[in-house]
LOMI-279076 format. One line per 4 residues: number of its first residue (from 1); their letters; for each residue x, y, z of C-alpha. Coordinates in nm, 3 decimals. Layout:
<nupas>
NUM	A	X:Y:Z  ...
</nupas>
This chain:
<nupas>
1	MAGA	-0.518:7.386:3.842  -0.608:7.595:3.566  -0.588:7.476:3.196  -0.729:7.580:2.850
5	FIES	-1.027:7.411:2.901  -1.068:7.286:3.270  -1.018:7.483:3.571  -0.963:7.189:3.866
9	RREG	-0.993:7.272:4.241  -1.039:7.037:4.508  -1.205:7.047:4.809  -1.166:6.773:5.048
13	EVLE	-1.342:6.457:4.845  -1.460:6.684:4.571  -1.342:6.799:4.280  -1.452:7.130:4.132
17	WRLR	-1.446:7.136:3.762  -1.508:7.477:3.565  -1.519:7.468:3.229  -1.372:7.702:2.981
21	GEWR	-1.316:7.815:2.584  -1.471:7.640:2.330  -1.586:7.256:2.353  -1.614:7.197:1.988
25	AINI	-1.519:6.909:1.787  -1.180:7.094:1.660  -1.054:7.107:1.999  -1.159:6.752:2.148
29	PAIQ	-0.821:6.589:2.123  -0.660:6.858:2.343  -1.002:6.864:2.618  -0.923:6.485:2.633
33	AEQQ	-0.557:6.508:2.731  -0.640:6.786:2.970  -0.919:6.568:3.088  -0.694:6.262:3.121
37	GMDL	-0.411:6.463:3.299  -0.646:6.570:3.597  -0.586:6.382:3.923  -0.849:6.186:4.064
41	AGAR	-0.715:5.988:4.335  -0.912:6.085:4.646  -1.191:6.190:4.493  -1.568:6.103:4.512
45	EVRI	-1.746:6.328:4.343  -1.677:6.554:4.069  -1.845:6.901:4.060  -1.880:7.037:3.694
49	ATGE	-1.968:7.399:3.620  -2.018:7.470:3.256  -1.984:7.851:3.338  -1.910:8.076:3.032
53	ADID	-1.773:7.784:2.839  -1.886:7.769:2.462  -2.047:7.415:2.417  -2.160:7.239:2.139
57	LAGC	-2.316:6.855:2.039  -1.947:6.746:2.010  -1.853:6.888:2.335  -2.213:6.770:2.508
61	WLLN	-2.074:6.409:2.366  -1.758:6.462:2.506  -1.906:6.548:2.833  -2.131:6.248:2.818
65	HIGH	-1.813:6.015:2.718  -1.644:6.157:3.071  -1.943:6.074:3.271  -1.918:5.730:3.174
69	ELEK	-1.555:5.738:3.272  -1.620:5.884:3.620  -1.914:5.617:3.689  -1.627:5.337:3.601
73	ASVA	-1.371:5.482:3.858  -1.658:5.491:4.108  -1.674:5.907:4.106  -2.002:6.085:4.113
77	LTWA	-2.067:6.365:3.836  -2.295:6.657:3.962  -2.342:6.968:3.813  -2.292:7.318:3.968
81	DAEP	-2.536:7.482:3.770  -2.781:7.330:3.455  -2.657:7.069:3.249  -2.590:7.177:2.859
85	RGLH	-2.902:7.186:2.684  -2.749:6.975:2.373  -2.649:6.673:2.642  -2.990:6.520:2.680
89	VVRE	-3.021:6.515:2.281  -2.670:6.355:2.262  -2.794:6.091:2.553  -3.116:6.021:2.356
93	ALDL	-2.950:5.990:2.026  -2.702:5.705:2.172  -3.015:5.538:2.302  -3.199:5.485:1.979
97	EAEA	-2.874:5.388:1.870  -2.852:5.106:2.089  -3.209:5.015:2.060  -3.176:4.992:1.683
101	RPPA	-2.823:4.803:1.671  -2.925:4.374:1.609  -2.878:4.179:1.858  -2.557:3.969:1.806
105	MQPD	-2.615:3.667:1.580  -2.568:3.310:1.707  -2.386:3.102:1.507  -2.614:2.835:1.324
109	PLAV	-2.451:2.480:1.431  -2.507:2.343:1.112  -2.349:2.626:0.930  -2.038:2.608:1.163
113	AMEK	-1.990:2.268:1.113  -2.052:2.286:0.719  -1.806:2.611:0.719  -1.542:2.355:0.871
117	LGRT	-1.641:2.065:0.671  -1.572:2.282:0.351  -1.254:2.444:0.491  -1.124:2.095:0.571
121	TVER	-1.186:1.948:0.226  -1.016:2.237:0.028  -0.724:2.195:0.256  -0.732:1.790:0.153
125	VEEL	-0.781:1.830:-0.171  -0.494:2.109:-0.217  -0.227:1.859:-0.019  -0.340:1.603:-0.264
129	RDGV	-0.250:1.834:-0.554  0.074:1.909:-0.380  0.173:1.552:-0.301  0.064:1.444:-0.680
133	TFVG	0.292:1.755:-0.801  0.559:1.592:-0.572  0.558:1.274:-0.713  0.562:1.425:-1.049
137	RIAG	0.911:1.590:-0.980  1.060:1.271:-0.796  0.956:1.102:-1.143  1.133:1.368:-1.338
141	AWSG	1.419:1.396:-1.119  1.475:0.998:-1.125  1.441:0.985:-1.515  1.675:1.283:-1.549
145	AFTS	1.926:1.124:-1.300  1.934:0.799:-1.470  2.092:0.991:-1.782  2.432:0.987:-1.617
149	WRRL	2.565:0.772:-1.302  2.704:1.067:-1.125  2.368:1.217:-1.066  2.218:0.948:-0.905
153	RPIS	2.493:1.037:-0.656  2.600:0.667:-0.524  2.781:0.820:-0.265  2.481:0.974:-0.067
157	IARH	2.280:0.645:-0.192  2.525:0.434:0.033  2.528:0.691:0.332  2.143:0.670:0.361
161	VYDT	2.159:0.261:0.286  2.379:0.262:0.603  2.165:0.526:0.801  1.811:0.348:0.700
165	GITA	1.918:-0.001:0.692  2.254:-0.106:0.845  2.202:0.124:1.183  1.836:0.002:1.208
169	IPIV	1.938:-0.395:1.241  1.952:-0.418:1.595  1.597:-0.286:1.659  1.434:-0.454:1.355
173	ALIA	1.577:-0.795:1.434  1.485:-0.734:1.810  1.116:-0.617:1.732  1.109:-0.941:1.510
177	FLIT	1.226:-1.201:1.760  1.000:-1.078:2.024  0.690:-1.032:1.804  0.702:-1.391:1.682
181	VIIA	0.775:-1.531:2.023  0.463:-1.377:2.120  0.243:-1.515:1.848  0.407:-1.866:1.887
185	YLSA	0.357:-1.851:2.246  -0.003:-1.738:2.227  -0.082:-2.003:1.930  0.091:-2.278:2.133
189	SQLR	-0.123:-2.214:2.414  -0.440:-2.254:2.211  -0.340:-2.531:1.935  -0.212:-2.753:2.241
193	NYGA	-0.563:-2.785:2.366  -0.648:-2.950:2.047  -0.360:-3.152:1.998  -0.253:-2.979:1.693
197	DIYV	0.119:-2.842:1.814  0.255:-2.889:1.459  0.046:-2.620:1.322  0.213:-2.391:1.549
201	VDLI	0.457:-2.403:1.265  0.245:-2.299:0.980  0.117:-1.995:1.166  0.471:-1.884:1.230
205	TVGV	0.629:-1.933:0.906  0.333:-1.799:0.693  0.257:-1.512:0.912  0.614:-1.375:0.940
209	LREL	0.701:-1.450:0.585  0.360:-1.293:0.440  0.266:-1.014:0.648  0.468:-0.984:0.993
213	GVLL	0.846:-0.938:0.876  0.764:-0.664:0.604  0.493:-0.532:0.838  0.692:-0.474:1.115
217	TAII	0.978:-0.379:0.994  0.801:-0.118:0.751  0.658:0.056:1.091  0.960:0.066:1.264
221	VAGR	1.144:0.252:0.975  0.823:0.428:0.915  0.847:0.552:1.297  1.284:0.582:1.254
225	TGSA	1.349:0.731:0.934  1.019:0.861:0.829  1.090:1.114:1.074  1.463:1.144:1.029
229	FAAE	1.377:1.275:0.656  1.103:1.505:0.764  1.352:1.668:1.051  1.658:1.704:0.822
233	IGSM	1.502:1.833:0.531  1.272:2.074:0.758  1.572:2.216:0.916  1.724:2.281:0.622
237	KLNE	1.428:2.470:0.474  1.443:2.649:0.832  1.824:2.754:0.779  1.735:2.848:0.400
241	EVDA	1.966:2.590:0.259  1.716:2.455:0.001  1.627:2.785:-0.116  2.058:2.853:-0.138
245	LDAT	2.056:2.505:-0.385  1.765:2.644:-0.576  1.953:2.954:-0.641  2.252:2.817:-0.727
249	GVDP	2.082:2.608:-1.008  2.068:2.280:-0.801  1.758:2.043:-0.825  1.673:1.999:-0.411
253	TETL	1.454:1.712:-0.548  1.735:1.522:-0.750  2.002:1.636:-0.432  1.794:1.591:-0.115
257	VLPR	1.487:1.354:-0.225  1.581:1.112:-0.479  1.869:0.959:-0.289  1.685:0.925:0.052
261	VLGL	1.409:0.736:-0.166  1.672:0.482:-0.354  1.842:0.428:-0.052  1.523:0.343:0.149
265	VIAL	1.388:0.152:-0.146  1.712:-0.068:-0.119  1.754:-0.069:0.240  1.384:-0.204:0.351
269	PLLT	1.394:-0.542:0.145  1.747:-0.617:0.308  1.575:-0.515:0.657  1.290:-0.747:0.561
273	FIAD	1.487:-1.035:0.498  1.660:-1.003:0.802  1.342:-0.968:0.995  1.239:-1.293:0.849
277	IIGL	1.552:-1.467:0.954  1.530:-1.348:1.293  1.159:-1.417:1.327  1.189:-1.780:1.200
281	MGGA	1.430:-1.862:1.482  1.233:-1.716:1.733  0.968:-1.944:1.648  1.211:-2.236:1.612
285	LLCL	1.328:-2.173:2.001  1.021:-2.155:2.131  0.882:-2.440:1.988  1.218:-2.605:2.098
289	SLLD	1.139:-2.485:2.454  0.797:-2.503:2.494  0.663:-2.790:2.269  0.986:-2.991:2.292
293	MPLQ	0.990:-2.970:1.908  1.342:-3.057:1.766  1.475:-2.784:1.534  1.519:-3.060:1.229
297	QFIN	1.078:-3.125:1.258  1.043:-2.736:1.264  1.250:-2.707:0.950  1.104:-2.983:0.776
301	RAQE	0.747:-2.853:0.852  0.818:-2.517:0.745  0.920:-2.624:0.414  0.561:-2.789:0.403
305	AIAP	0.386:-2.519:0.517  0.504:-2.257:0.274  0.431:-2.240:-0.067  0.695:-2.116:-0.328
309	TTFW	0.538:-1.748:-0.334  0.526:-1.716:0.043  0.866:-1.558:0.076  0.833:-1.323:-0.230
313	VGII	0.493:-1.191:-0.135  0.653:-1.053:0.172  0.967:-0.932:-0.021  0.753:-0.762:-0.292
317	KAPV	0.594:-0.540:-0.074  0.938:-0.380:0.096  1.007:-0.172:-0.192  0.647:-0.051:-0.235
321	FALL	0.658:0.038:0.141  0.998:0.204:0.123  0.883:0.455:-0.163  0.551:0.535:0.062
325	IAMA	0.764:0.624:0.371  1.017:0.775:0.203  0.789:1.011:0.003  0.583:1.105:0.288
329	GTFR	0.901:1.186:0.501  1.054:1.408:0.230  0.712:1.585:0.136  0.660:1.695:0.479
333	GMQV	0.997:1.783:0.512  0.959:2.014:0.228  0.678:2.197:0.373  0.835:2.293:0.650
337	RGSA	0.787:2.699:0.667  0.849:2.957:0.950  0.926:2.809:1.272  1.064:2.486:1.501
341	RELG	0.696:2.416:1.594  0.606:2.351:1.211  0.884:2.155:1.198  0.799:1.956:1.490
345	RLTT	0.424:1.941:1.370  0.516:1.788:1.007  0.768:1.540:1.126  0.456:1.410:1.379
349	VAVV	0.239:1.399:1.030  0.504:1.240:0.835  0.524:0.963:1.053  0.126:0.926:1.101
353	QSIF	0.095:0.940:0.736  0.355:0.665:0.659  0.232:0.427:0.896  -0.133:0.500:0.732
357	LVLL	-0.002:0.434:0.367  0.200:0.139:0.504  -0.106:-0.038:0.618  -0.326:0.074:0.347
361	ADAL	-0.087:-0.065:0.065  -0.055:-0.366:0.313  -0.455:-0.411:0.280  -0.426:-0.366:-0.070
365	FAIL	-0.177:-0.619:-0.164  -0.396:-0.851:0.049  -0.706:-0.813:-0.147  -0.467:-0.811:-0.485
369	FMEL	-0.277:-1.133:-0.375  -0.610:-1.307:-0.233  -0.759:-1.244:-0.621  -0.461:-1.347:-0.774
373	DI	-0.478:-1.647:-0.545  -0.153:-1.637:-0.426
</nupas>
């Protein structure tokens, strides 16, 4: 097989290459294409004869490169005559370059940790800035919507009250009943040892009305409704429906966010009231079955245990929790970009963030009420 630069001939497992033409920099692409087309199957040795080929330093570099490729293919390279004079110069230059190359620097663990901390801090600051901007948009849309009742979209608010409130009554009532029964059972089993059965009623009524009713309801709604808000708005972002609203001059915040926020602010106090009633009923049933306490005695003791503000302490928290849940869900939904994977991630973030904000707000309420002696 004869080419413009390599003439090849096979003798058993030995390939003889006779070099031809000018092995210069301008011809390197053509030489490489010709060399790569050579069939090395079954060959164990390549014997190169430089012949009358005109080889400069670029050609010597290419011969050195071909030698490395043959070595990787487990094919020996030999020379039928003397090596080109410039080949050893190329080898020495490459060896000197390898020696002069600085070793790979091992990353400093402290530097890596500081870089990660800095990047995380910047991301959190940007998220905080975006969150404050989103709150500002909601406030602006809220103030603008109150100029006309049509802009409040009462039909949309009513639908969200139904979706977030009415449909959630069964699960909220069930959880409130079960949790109250569990707490009543545990407290009764301990207080009975000291003859203080009557204080089970105090624990149930005060705990349910001040904390458990609203807190359990808010956590359930955060998992149920916060994720729904993020998924609904996120899907609209992926389908470019939000961009279409913006392009037609409709404010997405006023259309998509505000009705959901107002709907949940209305629904959560109602769900809290239902959870309080169901929780007290569960406590009364357990006291009746476990402590043989008549229902009338439970009611009388409950009236003595609770203060005038006990019920309102729990109800006041509900709109605040609803506002935090709705804002977290809609904010994360508005952040969805690009893919369904991002939608799933931000939906999860919305639920986790909603529950965290609810617990943080509940702790702040506890400190506030303690300072006010309520």
